[in-house]
C-alpha positions in Angstrom: 103.4 -56.1 136.3 106.8 -54.4 136.0 107.1 -51.0 137.6 110.0 -48.6 136.8 111.2 -45.6 138.8 112.9 -42.6 137.4 114.5 -41.1 140.5 115.2 -42.8 143.8 114.7 -40.1 146.4 112.9 -40.5 149.7 109.4 -40.9 148.4 110.4 -43.3 145.6 112.3 -45.3 148.2 109.3 -45.4 150.5 107.2 -46.7 147.6 109.7 -49.4 146.6 109.9 -50.5 150.2 106.2 -50.7 150.6 105.7 -52.5 147.3 108.4 -55.0 148.2 107.4 -55.7 151.7 105.9 -59.0 152.8 102.1 -59.4 152.5 101.7 -57.6 149.2 101.7 -58.6 145.6 105.2 -59.2 144.4 106.1 -56.6 141.8 109.2 -56.6 139.6 110.8 -53.2 140.1 113.4 -51.5 137.9 115.2 -48.4 139.3 117.0 -45.7 137.4 120.7 -45.4 138.1 120.2 -41.9 139.6 121.2 -41.8 143.3 123.3 -44.9 142.8 123.8 -45.7 146.5 120.1 -45.6 147.3 119.2 -47.7 144.3 121.9 -50.3 145.1 120.7 -50.5 148.7 117.1 -51.1 147.6 118.3 -53.8 145.1 120.3 -55.4 147.9 117.4 -55.5 150.3 114.7 -56.7 147.9 115.3 -59.6 145.4 112.7 -58.4 143.0 114.3 -54.9 142.7 117.1 -54.3 140.1 118.9 -51.2 138.8 118.9 -50.2 135.1 121.8 -48.9 133.2 119.9 -45.8 132.1 116.6 -44.0 132.4 115.7 -45.1 128.9 116.1 -48.7 129.9 113.5 -48.1 132.7 111.1 -46.7 130.1 111.8 -49.5 127.6 111.4 -52.4 130.1 108.4 -51.3 132.2 104.7 -51.1 131.6 104.3 -48.6 134.4 106.8 -45.7 134.9 106.8 -43.7 138.1 108.5 -40.3 137.6 110.0 -39.2 140.9 112.7 -36.8 139.9 113.1 -33.2 141.3 111.0 -30.5 139.6 114.2 -28.6 138.7 115.4 -31.4 136.4 112.1 -33.1 135.3 111.8 -31.2 132.0 115.3 -32.2 130.9 115.0 -35.8 132.1 111.6 -36.5 130.5 112.3 -34.7 127.2 115.2 -37.0 126.5 113.2 -40.2 126.9 111.1 -42.1 124.3 107.8 -43.4 125.9 105.4 -45.6 124.0 101.7 -45.8 123.4 99.8 -47.9 126.0 102.3 -47.1 128.7 101.2 -45.9 132.1 103.1 -42.9 133.6 102.6 -41.8 137.2 104.1 -38.4 138.0 105.1 -37.5 141.5 106.7 -34.3 140.3 105.5 -31.4 142.3 104.3 -28.4 140.3 104.0 -30.3 137.0 100.4 -30.2 135.7 98.8 -33.2 134.2 98.9 -31.6 130.7 102.6 -30.8 131.1 103.5 -34.4 132.0 101.2 -35.7 129.2 103.1 -33.6 126.7 106.5 -34.7 127.9 105.5 -38.4 128.1 103.7 -38.6 124.8 102.6 -40.9 123.3 102.1 -42.7 126.6 98.3 -43.0 126.8 97.7 -43.2 130.6 99.2 -40.4 132.6 98.3 -39.7 136.3 99.6 -37.5 139.1 100.1 -38.8 142.6 101.4 -37.5 145.9 102.3 -40.4 148.2 103.7 -39.8 151.7 106.7 -41.3 153.5 104.3 -43.7 155.3 104.1 -45.6 152.0 107.0 -47.6 153.3 104.7 -48.9 156.0 101.8 -49.3 153.6 99.9 -46.6 155.4 100.0 -43.6 153.0 96.9 -41.7 152.0 97.7 -40.9 148.3 95.9 -38.3 146.2 95.7 -39.3 142.5 94.4 -37.5 139.5 92.6 -38.4 137.3 91.0 -41.5 138.6 92.8 -44.6 137.1 92.3 -48.2 138.1 96.0 -49.3 137.8 97.3 -46.3 139.7 94.6 -46.7 142.4 95.6 -50.4 142.8 99.2 -49.5 143.3 98.5 -46.9 145.9 95.8 -48.9 147.6 98.5 -51.5 148.2 100.6 -48.7 149.9 97.7 -47.4 152.0 94.6 -45.8 150.5 94.2 -44.0 147.2 92.1 -40.9 147.0 91.1 -40.3 143.4 89.8 -36.9 142.4 88.4 -35.7 139.1 89.9 -32.2 138.9 93.4 -30.8 139.2 92.0 -28.1 141.6 90.9 -30.9 144.0 94.3 -32.6 143.6 96.1 -29.4 144.4 94.0 -28.9 147.5 94.9 -32.4 148.7 98.5 -31.7 148.0 98.2 -28.5 150.0 96.8 -30.3 153.0 100.0 -32.4 153.2 101.8 -29.1 154.2 100.4 -29.6 157.7 102.7 -32.6 158.6 105.5 -30.6 160.1 102.9 -28.6 162.0 101.5 -31.8 163.5 104.9 -32.7 164.9 105.4 -29.1 166.1 102.1 -29.3 167.9 103.1 -32.6 169.6 106.4 -31.0 170.6 104.6 -28.0 172.0 102.6 -30.2 174.4 105.5 -32.5 175.2 107.8 -29.5 175.9 105.2 -28.1 178.3 105.3 -31.5 180.1 109.1 -31.3 180.5 108.8 -27.9 182.0 106.5 -29.5 184.6 109.3 -31.9 185.5 108.3 -34.9 183.3 111.4 -36.6 181.8 111.7 -35.8 178.1 111.4 -39.4 176.9 108.3 -40.0 179.0 106.7 -36.8 177.8 107.4 -37.6 174.1 106.0 -41.2 174.4 103.0 -40.1 176.4 101.9 -37.5 173.8 102.7 -39.8 170.9 100.4 -42.4 172.3 97.6 -39.9 173.0 97.8 -38.8 169.4 98.1 -42.3 168.1 95.0 -43.3 170.0 93.0 -40.4 168.7 94.1 -41.1 165.1 93.1 -44.7 165.5 89.7 -43.7 166.9 89.1 -41.4 164.0 90.0 -44.0 161.4 87.7 -46.5 163.0 84.7 -44.2 162.9 84.7 -42.8 159.3 81.0 -41.8 159.7 81.9 -39.3 162.4 82.9 -35.7 161.5 85.9 -34.1 163.2 83.6 -31.5 164.9 81.5 -34.3 166.4 84.6 -36.1 167.7 85.9 -32.8 169.2 82.5 -32.2 170.9 82.7 -35.7 172.4 86.1 -34.8 174.0 85.1 -31.3 175.0 83.0 -31.8 178.1 81.1 -28.7 179.0 83.2 -26.8 181.5 86.0 -29.3 181.2 89.7 -28.8 180.5 89.5 -29.9 176.9 86.8 -27.3 176.2 89.0 -24.7 178.0 92.0 -25.3 175.7 89.9 -25.5 172.6 88.1 -22.3 173.4 91.4 -20.5 174.1 92.9 -21.5 170.8 89.8 -20.4 168.9 89.8 -17.1 170.7 93.4 -16.5 169.7 92.5 -17.2 166.0 94.7 -20.3 165.8 92.4 -22.1 163.3 91.8 -19.0 161.3 95.6 -18.6 160.9 95.8 -22.3 159.9 93.2 -21.7 157.2 95.1 -18.6 155.9 98.4 -20.6 155.8 96.7 -23.3 153.8 95.2 -20.7 151.4 98.8 -19.4 150.9 100.1 -22.9 150.1 97.2 -23.5 147.7 98.1 -20.3 145.8 101.7 -21.4 145.6 100.8 -24.9 144.4 98.3 -23.6 141.7 100.8 -21.0 140.6 103.5 -23.7 140.0 101.1 -25.9 138.0 100.3 -22.9 135.8 103.8 -22.6 134.4 103.7 -22.8 130.5 104.4 -26.3 129.2 107.4 -25.2 127.1 109.2 -23.4 130.0 
């Protein structure tokens, strides 16, 4: 299977790194010449990766084409290319609806949307895909776990949830910074909190049958300090504000995918 990439930004680089790392199926990968320095570095690091002379060469040579260009230029880039029937196109372009990509990539018959995360480089990315597609799922399962959904609304919701990543690190920093104010050295505070959160994430992944509320209850002993902090955050409306923030992100995401196809 030969996979081509149009665009070589951070997410495309993470995918190429994950697909090319030891332990996975060896894919032949062809990169577009955009971001020449990044493309050249990837080709230097991985023997199965090469750089094309043009975007059209990527489309001509590959059975699967991953579109990873910025939304601002996606229309102009795709409209200049000649896709073919039977080709698979995977769009990572934020704000471009499935129908819009299908129109631009016609007559390619298999078009999907996906939102991989930087952790694809370590093959640990949860990736939303729409619509369900076997080939696309196999690619992203090799980079972590693919989560296929039937509707674009569901896909937009999963995309919106990724807007919490910066907040996760800000939360971790909030706790670590509190520790430093108690006299704990900064490096120790950071590592201590990172390992607490890593342990919790691992425990969650190892118990998929457990709900988040049930896990929270396990850690919130009645009258204990965990219950005290959780209750305080709830009383201050922290989780209500989080839900409102995600509602706002969802409105923004759905508004962007509603842009007319010919715009």
